[in-house]
N, C-alpha and C positions, 0 to 999 in steps of 0.2 A: 390302298386303291392309288393308281397312278394316273397321268397324264389329265385328259380332260372329263373323265368320268365324273368327278367330284361335282365339276361345274353343271354338267347336264343332269346330274341326280338332283341338285338343287333347284333345277328348273322343272321339275315334277314329273318328267317323262322317261326317266331311267331308274330303275329298282335293282340295288345291289343285294346279292345273296352272299353271305361270309363262307369262307371255305370251312368244311367240317374237317375234323382232325383225323377222323378216319379215312374220308377221301383224299386227304393229304397225303397219306401213307400209301394208297393206291396209286395216286398219280404218280408219285415218285417212283414208284415199280415202272409204270407205264413209260416213263420219261428214259429210264435207263435201258429199256427194251427196244426203244425207237429212236436213240440217240445216233446210232450208227448209219441210220437212213436218213436222217434230216437233210434237206435239201437235195437229194439223190435225184437224178433224171427219171421222169415217169414216162414213158410211151406205151402206145398200144398193146406192147408185149406183156405189160404189168397188169392188163385188166385182170386176168384171171385171179391174181394174189389179192387185188383190190376187192373182188367179188367173194373171194374166200373170206377176207375179214369182215365183210358186211353179213356173210351168211351166219357167222358166229353170234350174231345179235340174239340176246336170250328169247326163244318162241313164247308165245301162249297158247295153251291148249283149248282156249275157247274161240279162236279165230281159224277159219277156214280159207282156202285159196282156190282161185279158179281163173284159168287163161282166158282171155278175151280180146276183144278188139273194139275201141271206141274212136268214132271219127276215122276210121282207116288206120289208126296206130294201134299196133299190138301191145298188150300188156297183161296185168295181172289184177284181179280184184281180192281185196283182202277185207274178209266178212266176218264181223264179231256175230253172237248166238242171235241178237235181235237188232235188225237196222231198219229204218223207215224207208219205204219204197222210193220216196219223193225226194229224198236228201243223200248227198254224196259228198265225200272228201275226194280232191284232186291232188295226189302228191307227187311231186317232181323230184327225182333223186339226185343226189350229189354226185361227184366225181370229176369236178373241174372240168366239165362239158367232154371230157375225153373217156370217161370210165363210167362204170355203174350198169346196173340192171334192174329191171322189175323184179324179176326173181331174186337177186340178191338182197334186196331191200325189203323182202317181203316181210322179216320178222319185225323189224324197227316200224314199218308201216301198222303191221298187226298191233303192236303196242300202241300206236296212237289211236287207230280204228277201235278198238276196244276201249280206251277210255273215254273216247268221244261217242260212242255208241252209234257209230253210223259206218256204213261200208265206204271203202277207199280204193280208188282205181290208182295204179302206177303205169304210166305208158312207159314203153320202150322207145322213147324219143331217140332220133338220128344223133350219132356222136361224132365228134372231130378227131382226127384230123380228116376222116373220109368224107364228112359230111358237116363243113364248116356253117359258122352264123351266115344267113338266118334258119337254117334246117330245123334246128331245135325250138325255136320260137315257133315256127309255122306249125310244127307238129304238136306243140300243147295247146294252141290256138284250135286246131283241127279236133282235137280230142276234148277240149271243153264244149266247143259247139255240139260233139257227138254225144255228149252226155244228155242233151235235151231231147234225143231220138231215143233216148232209154228210158224216157219218161222221168228224168230227174229235173226238179224245178227249182232246187236250191243248192249251191255248192259253196264249200269253203276249201279254199287252195292252202295247202302247206307244202314244205320243199327244205331241204337242206342244203347249205353250200350253193355248188351251181344250182342245184334245184330251188334254191330260195331266190337266186337271181332271175330264173325262168318263172318261178311265180310272181314276183313283185312285177316284172315285166308284163306279164300276162294281164295282172290286175290293172296296169295302166293302159295296156291296149284295149281291154275290154271296155271300160269306163269311158275310154277315150273315143269310142265309135260313135259316129252320129245316130245310127240305128240301134235301140236297144238290143243287147245280144242275151239270148237265153242260153241257159238257166241264169237265176239270179245269183249274183256274186253276194256271199253275205259276210264275207272275213277273210283275213289271210293270217296265218301263223307260220313263221319260218324260223330255221335254226342257221346261225351263222352264215347270214347269205353274203354271196358276192354281190356288192351292188355298183364297184366302180373298176371298171376295166382298165383304167389309166392309171391305176395303182398308186393313186396319190395319197392315199390314207396316211396320217403321221404315225399309226401303230406299226407300219412296216419297219419302222425303225425303233420306236420306243417298245415293242412287244419281239423285237428281232432274237432275242436271248431267251425270252421267257418261252415263246412259242416251241413246242417240242416237234413238231413236224415240218413246218413250211418255211422257206426262204424267198425273199422277193425275186432273185434271179430265177429259181425254180417256178414260182407262180407266172412269172411274165413268159416263160416257156410255154406253158400251158395254156394260157391266155392267147397268146399269138397263134397257137396251134387252132384255137377256137375260132379267133376272129378273121384269120388269113390277111386278107388287104382291108377289112372293114374298119371303119371309124370307131374305136373304143369308146366315144362320148355318145354314139347313137343310143337313143333312149330305151330300144329293145336289148342293146348290149348291155348298158350300164344305167340300170332304174334309178341310180342316184342323180342321172341327168335328164330323167324324163318328168312327164307331167304327175304330178302328184294331188291335186286339189280335190278331185271327186272320188278319190279312193275309199272302200270301206274301212272299217275297222281293221287294224295291223298291229300284230304282235311278234317280236323279236325276242329270242332267247339266243346268247352268245357269252363265251368264256373269255374271261379278263386276260387269258394267257394266249390271245390269238393275234397275228398279225392283221387278221381281218376285222379285229373289234372296230375300228375306224369306220368300217363300211356299213356296220350296223348302225353306231351312233349317229352318224352325220346323216343316214337315211332317215331316222326315226326325228332328229332334229328338223328336218327339211320337211317333213310329212306333218309334223305338229305346226310348224309355221304356215302351212297350206291349209291348215284348218281339219286335218284328219286326226281321229282318234288313233293315237299311235304311241306305243310302249316299248321300250328295251329292257329286259332282265338280264344283267350281267351277271355270272356266276364266277365268282373270284377263284383263282387258282386252277380253272378248267381250261383243258385243251380244246382245239378244235373237234367237232363232232363227239363231244363227251356224252351226249344222249344214247348213242350206240352202246354205251358201255352200262345200260340199264342192268341192275343185278349185282353190279359191282361198284358203282358209285352212287351214293343217295342224291347225289345233285341230279344225275340222269333220270332217276324216277320222280324226282320232284319237278322238273322241268317238263317232263312229259304229262304228269298229271296237270300241270298248268296250261299245257297245250290241249290236252284233253278236254278239261273243263271249259276253256275258251270256246273249243270249236262245239261243245255241245250247247251252250249258250247261245251261239251264234247262228247255228243251224235251225234252233228252235225260236228266236226271236224275229220278229217282223222284218222283211227286207226293206231296204232304204228305198224311198220313191225315186 
């Protein structure tokens, strides 16, 4: 364990999970395969490669998919065998605001939906650089509101990486509006969220070598593509800098070998200080996006199991007043 993870663990809002020896061997192979591409520039021309990688996530045979539009935003429903009609998950996909699609993410979201026993909608929110901030934030709010028109009463938000950013920002936006927004938001579970677009987290330095995928200059270019000329401290751009006091329960899963580790730890620390039921699960030796390796990494299945159990509990619990 490195950096400030130990201090936060002792405070009670961070749980650490040891690296399984078999997972260590798998991640070593993964690191060797990605080493040449670490820090490489990623523009819109690489969207196809990103989607192909996400398409390779192990599918489930008990989840079906249906193209649809919610709140005027196109996307896909991921539906397990049995799902309650009044509950739904809204999953906001990752890809550094520049990449990703509902179709590419369907298998990862199917893994979550099956474990939670609830249907999940994946919106195709607008991507940068063609549609910079705040286009994506407006799309996900429209989608959330559109769920009420579908008869959905209770929603849990999920997201990964940039999608985690959008989920946490959306949660603050919903709870901060004067008029109560329908449907009821019952919980948020995100994986390796990007919470601070000022890129001030210490782990951009302390995990610079450990992270097999990203470098700070590479991330800075992607963030600038998304922000355009917007202020990176805007609450909808950086949830770390937004209001947190009225949020519902929040759970975060993140790898210890990520330059983004501090984005998770600092967010949870601030949320707990604001009175929120928040917790971070840190998976030792895991890189960014490790849950997508379900079927190859034990930690991936364990993290997804924890997310699914949390979502099932929150969707069935009484909504906060």
